[in-house]
C-alpha positions as CSV (number, residue, x, y, z in Angstrom):
1,M,58.5,-17.7,-54.4
2,A,57.1,-21.1,-55.4
3,A,57.2,-20.1,-59.0
4,V,60.9,-19.2,-58.7
5,V,61.7,-22.6,-57.2
6,A,59.7,-24.3,-59.9
7,L,61.5,-22.4,-62.6
8,R,64.9,-23.2,-61.1
9,L,64.1,-26.9,-60.9
10,M,62.9,-26.8,-64.5
11,A,66.0,-25.0,-65.7
12,D,68.2,-27.6,-63.9
13,R,66.3,-30.5,-65.6
14,L,66.6,-28.8,-69.0
15,E,70.3,-28.2,-68.6
16,T,70.8,-31.8,-67.6
17,A,68.9,-33.1,-70.6
18,A,70.8,-30.8,-72.9
19,V,74.2,-31.9,-71.5
20,T,73.2,-35.5,-71.8
21,A,72.2,-35.0,-75.4
22,A,75.4,-33.2,-76.1
23,L,77.5,-35.9,-74.6
24,E,75.5,-38.5,-76.6
25,Q,76.3,-36.5,-79.8
26,G,80.0,-36.6,-79.0
27,W,80.5,-33.1,-77.5
28,S,83.4,-32.8,-75.2
29,W,83.2,-31.3,-71.7
30,T,85.2,-28.4,-73.1
31,Q,82.6,-27.7,-75.7
32,I,79.8,-28.1,-73.2
33,A,81.5,-25.7,-70.8
34,Q,82.0,-23.1,-73.5
35,A,78.3,-23.3,-74.4
36,L,77.4,-22.8,-70.7
37,G,79.9,-20.1,-70.1
38,V,81.8,-21.9,-67.4
39,S,85.1,-23.7,-67.1
40,K,85.5,-27.3,-68.2
41,Q,86.2,-28.3,-64.6
42,A,83.1,-26.5,-63.3
43,A,80.8,-28.0,-65.9
44,H,82.2,-31.5,-65.2
45,K,82.0,-31.2,-61.4
46,R,78.5,-29.8,-61.4
47,L,76.9,-31.9,-64.1
48,S,78.7,-35.2,-64.4
49,P,77.1,-36.7,-61.3
50,H,73.7,-36.2,-63.0
51,M,74.7,-37.9,-66.2
52,P,73.7,-41.5,-67.0
53,Q,77.0,-43.4,-67.1
54,A,78.9,-40.2,-66.5
55,P,82.3,-40.2,-68.2
56,Q,85.0,-40.4,-65.6
57,T,87.7,-38.5,-67.6
58,F,87.9,-35.1,-69.2
59,R,87.9,-35.0,-73.0
60,S,89.4,-32.0,-74.8
């Protein structure tokens, strides 16, 4: 079980790093959400609090 927890934490860190990089490269939340297979609102709600200087508005 410890390995499962460790993998989940690593996956969360990798996802956060990838989304941060995508935002820095100019990706919109719509593009990020499509890449993750979720809605724009779901991606923004779940991930924006973890972004450095998280954008406060949605970009299309």
